[in-house]
N, C-alpha and C positions, 0 to 999 in steps of 0.2 A: 760802310756807307754805300759803296757801289753795289754790293750784292742785295742789300735791302731794297734799294731803288729798282734794281733789275727785276726782282721777284714781283714787286708791285706792278711794274710795267707789263710783265708777262702774264700777270694774273695767276701764276702758278708758283707754289712754294716747294712742293715735293721734289721736282727735278733738281732745283737749285741746291737743296740740302743734301740730296743723295750724291750729287757731283762733288759738293764741298767735303763731305765726309770721306769719300773715296780718295780725293786728292790729298787732304791733310794726313790721312793714314799712310799714303804712299810716301809723302815727303817726310813724315816722321820716321818711317822705316829707312829712308835713304840716309838719315843721319848716321846710321851704323855702317854705311858703305863708303863714306867720304875718306879722303886721304890727307886733308889739311884744314887749317883754320878757315881759309876763304871758302872752301867748299862746304864746310859745316855751317858757316854763317849764311850762305846762300840757301842751304837746305832748310834751316830754321826760319829764314825769312819767307820762303815759299810756303812752308807749313802754316805760318801765321797768316799769310795772304788767303789761303784756303779756309783756315779755321775761322777767320773773321766773319764768314758768311753764316756760320752755324747758329749762333745765338739769336741774332735778330729774326732769322727765318723760323727757327724752331719755336721761339716765343710767340711769333705771329700765329703759328699753327696751334699752340697751346691756348692762346686767347680764343681762337675760333672754336676750339673743341671743349672749352670749359663752361660749366654753368656759372653764372655771375656770382652766386653766393660763395663760391670757393675758387674764384679766379686768382686771387692773390696767393692763396695757399698752393695751388697747382703750379703757378709760375715760380714760386719760391722753391718748391721741390725740384723743379727743373734746373733753375739757375744756381740755387744755393746748396741745398742739402745733397743732391745727387753728385754735384761736382765736388763738394767737400768730402763726401764719403769715399767716392771712387778715386777721384784725382788727388785729393789731399791726404788721404789716410791709407787706403788699401793699395792703390797703384804704386806709390813709392816703396812700400814694403816688398811687393812682388818684384818690381823692376830691379831694386838694389840687390835682392837675393839672387836673381838671375845673373846680374852683372858680377857679383862676387863669386858665384859658383862656376860661371862659364866665362863670358866676356861682356864688356859694356856694349860692344857692337851687336851681339846677339840680342841684348836687352832692347836696343833700339829697333832692330829688325822685326822682332815679334810683335811690336805695337801695331803692326799692320793688321794682325788677325782680328782683334776685337773691333777695329774700325770697319773692316769689310763685313763682318757679321752684323754690325749695327746698320750699315748701309742696306744690306739685304733685308733686315727686319723692317726698316723704314719703307722700303719698296713694297713689301708684302702687306704691311699693316696700317700705314698712315692714311687717313682719309682727309681730303682737302676741303670738302664742303662742310661749313659750320652747321651744327644742328639747330642753332637758334637764330641764324641770320645775323643781324646787326649786333655789335658788341659794345658800342660806345654809349656814353651816359649823358653827355652834355646836350641840352635841347637843340642848340644851334647845329651841333654835329648830326643829331638824329634826323634833322630835316633834310640833310643832303642825300643824294643818291648813293646807295650802298656800293655801287660799282665805280664811283668817282675816283679819279687819280689826281689829287691836288699836286701842285708844283712844290718844289722844295721851299721856295720863298714863302708860299702861303702857309706851309707847315711851320716854318720858323717864325711866322708872325703871331702864332698863338702863345699866349702868356705861359701856359704850363710847359710847353715844349722848350721855350727859351730858358725858363727856370730850371728845367730838368737837365738841359745841356750844361748850364753853369754849375748845378749841383754835381753832375757827373765829373766835371773837371776838379772840383774841390774834393769830392769823395775819393776819386782815384788818387789824389795826392795823399790823403789819409792812408789808403790801402797800400799803394806801392812803396811809399816811404817807410812804413812800419815793417813790411815784410822784407824790404831790402836791408834796412839798417838795424832792426832789433836784434837779429842773431849776432851781428858784429858787436853791437853795444854790450850784449850780455857776456860775450867771451872776453873782449878786450878791455872794457871799462869795469864791469861788475865782477869779472874774474871767474865766471861760471866755466866749468869744464865743457867740452863739446857734447858729452853725453847729457849733462844737465840742461844745456841750452836746447838740445834736441827734444828733451822732454817737455820743456816749456813751449817750444814751437808746435809740438803735437797737440797741446791744449788749444792752439789757434785752430787746428783742424777740427777738433771736437766742437769748439764754439761755432765754427763755420757750418757744420752739419746741424747743430741744434737750432741756432738762430736763423739758419737759411730757410726753414719752413715755419718756425714759430712767429717770427716778425711779420711776414706777409699774411699769415693766417690771422693774426690779431687785427691786421688792417682791414680784413674783410668785414669784421664786426664793428670796429671802432673808428675806421677811417684811415685813408692813406696819409693825410697830412699830419695828423696828431701822432700817429705811430712813427712816422719818419722822424719827427722832431724829438720825441722821447728817446727812441733808441739811438739816435745820433748823439744826443747828450751823453749817453752811456759810452758810445764808441770813442768820444773825445777823451775819456778817462783812460783808455787802454794804453796809448803810448806814454802817458804820464806815469802809469803804473810801472812800465818798464824802467823808468828812471828812478822812481822813488820807493818801490817795494824791493826790499833786499833779500828776503827769503825766497828761494826757488819754488818751494811748495806753495807759499802764499801767493806768489806771482802767478803761478799756474792757475790757481783758483780764481784770482781776480781777472785773469785773461779770459777764462771761460765765461765769466759774468759780464765782461765789458766789450768783448770782441764781437759786437752786435752789428757792425756796419755791413757785413756781407748779406745779412738778412734785409737790410735797407736797399741794397743794390737792385733787388728785384723791383722795388717800388718805383724808383725814379728812372731806372733804365728800361723798364718794360711795362709794368702795370699802369702807372699814371699816363705815360704817353699813349698806350693802347686804348685807354678810356677817354682820351682827349681827341684823337683824330678819327676820321672815317675809316672803314675797313680797307678801302683801296689805298690807304697810305700807311698801313700798319708797319710793314717792314721798313719802309723809308724812314719813318719817325724813329723807330727803335735803332736803326743803323746810324742815324745822325747822332742821337744821344750817346750811344756806345762808342762810335768812332771818334767824335770830337773829344769826349771825355778821356779816352785812352791816349789820344795824341797829347793832350795837355797834361793830364795827371800821370799817365803811364810812361811818357817819354821825357817831358820837360821837368816835372817835379823831382824825380830822383837825381837828375843832374844838378838842379839848384840846391837840393838838400845835401848832396855830396860836397859841393863847393862850400856851402855854409858850414858843414861839419869839419872840413879841413881848416877853416879859419877860426871857428869858435867852439869846436868840440862836438863829439858824436851826439851829445844830448840835444843839440840844436835840431837835428833831424827829427827827434821825437816831438819837439815843440812844434815844428812845422807840420807834422802829421796831425797833432791835436788841433792846430789852427785851421787845418783843412776841414775837420769835422765841425769846428765852431762856425766856420763860414757857411757850411751846409745848413745849420740850424737857422741862421739869419735868412738865407735864401728860401728855405722851406716855408717860412711865415707868409710868403707871398703866393703860395700855390692855391689853386682852386680845388676843392674837394671833388673826387671823382668816384668814390666807393658807392656802388648802387644801394647798399643797405642804408648808408648814412643819408644819401640823397632822398631816399624814400621816407625816412624818418623826418627829415626837414620838411618835405612836401606835406606829409600828414600833419605835422605841427602847424604849418602855415594854414592848412585848411581848417584845422580846429580853431586857430586864432581868428581866422576870418569869420567863421560861424559864430564865435563868441562875440565878436565885434558887432555883427549884424543883429544879434540878439539884444545886446546892450542898446544899440541905436533904436531898435523897435520899442524897447521898454521906455526909453527916454521920450519918444514921440507919443507913446500912450500916456 
C-alpha cells in the first residue's frame, strides 16, 4: 500500500521497483546468514516489506505498456503464470537440490543472484512512458486529467475498488487456507504419503501456470466480470475435492481443473482496478487492493481456520476455503464491466438499437 502510493506521488515507477528488487534479494540472501529464529524472522519480514512493492508497481508498468486487447493476458502472464512456473515449480526443485547437495544456507544466499540480474535488466530495458497514453475505460475516468493524483479516499469511494478490496479479502482466504491446510489434511486425514501429497501439490503449481494466463486471456474477450464469476465457481470446488476425492491420481486431475483462482487474482487485484482509476492512481489502487486483501485473507484467515480446525477437524479449513470463493461470486455480481472489447460491443449494440428505434419512430410518423 505504501509503495504504490509512493510511486504515484513520485510519478516514477522504475526507480521504486529496482530498489525493491535489490532489497528483497538482499534480505532473501540474508536468511542464509542468520544464527537464530529471531534473526530469521526479522530477515523474512524485511524481505516481505521490500517484496510488497514489486507487484503493484510492476503491474502498473504492465498496464501502461500493454495494448488494451491483450491487457488481461499480459497481466496474467506477469502475476500468474510466470510466478507459478518459476516460483511454484522450477525454483523449489533447484533450491531443494542445492540445499540437499550443499547446505540450506547456500541455497538462501544464492537467491541474491537472479534478483540482482533482474534488477539490472529492469534498469536497462524498462520504459516508463506508456505507448498509448490513457489506459482507463470508464467514461467518468477518461474525462479526468491523465496526470491527476486522486486521494486514497476518492479511490476507495469507487464501487469497483471497494468490491475488489472485499473480493481480495475473500479470495485470499480461499488461497491461503487451502495452501496451508491441504497438505496437512492429505497426510494426516487421508493418509497420503509425503511423496504422494507432494505430487498432488505439484498439480497446484501446474494449474497455477495454466490458469494464470488462460483466465485473464479469456476475460479480454468475454469480460472481466463474467470470467471472474465462472472461474471462481470452479475454484470453490477445489478445497471440496481435497475432502471428498479419495484417489490421489483423480484428486490431482481435479485439482488441475479446479485450481483456477490464481488466474482470477490478476482480474480483481490488477486489471479491474487499473481499468477503473486514472493513470495517476494506478499503483495506489493496486497496492490498496493487494495490501488489504493480504492482511485479511493472508494473515487473519489462516489463524481463524486453524482455530476452527482444532475444534471441529481439519475438513473445516477446506469448507472455510470454499466459502471464501463462494463469497467472491456474490461480490463479483456487483462489479461494473471494464473490459474494453466488451464495452465497445455494448456501445455498438446501443447505437444499433438507437438507430432502429429512430427508424421505427419515423415509420410510425409516416
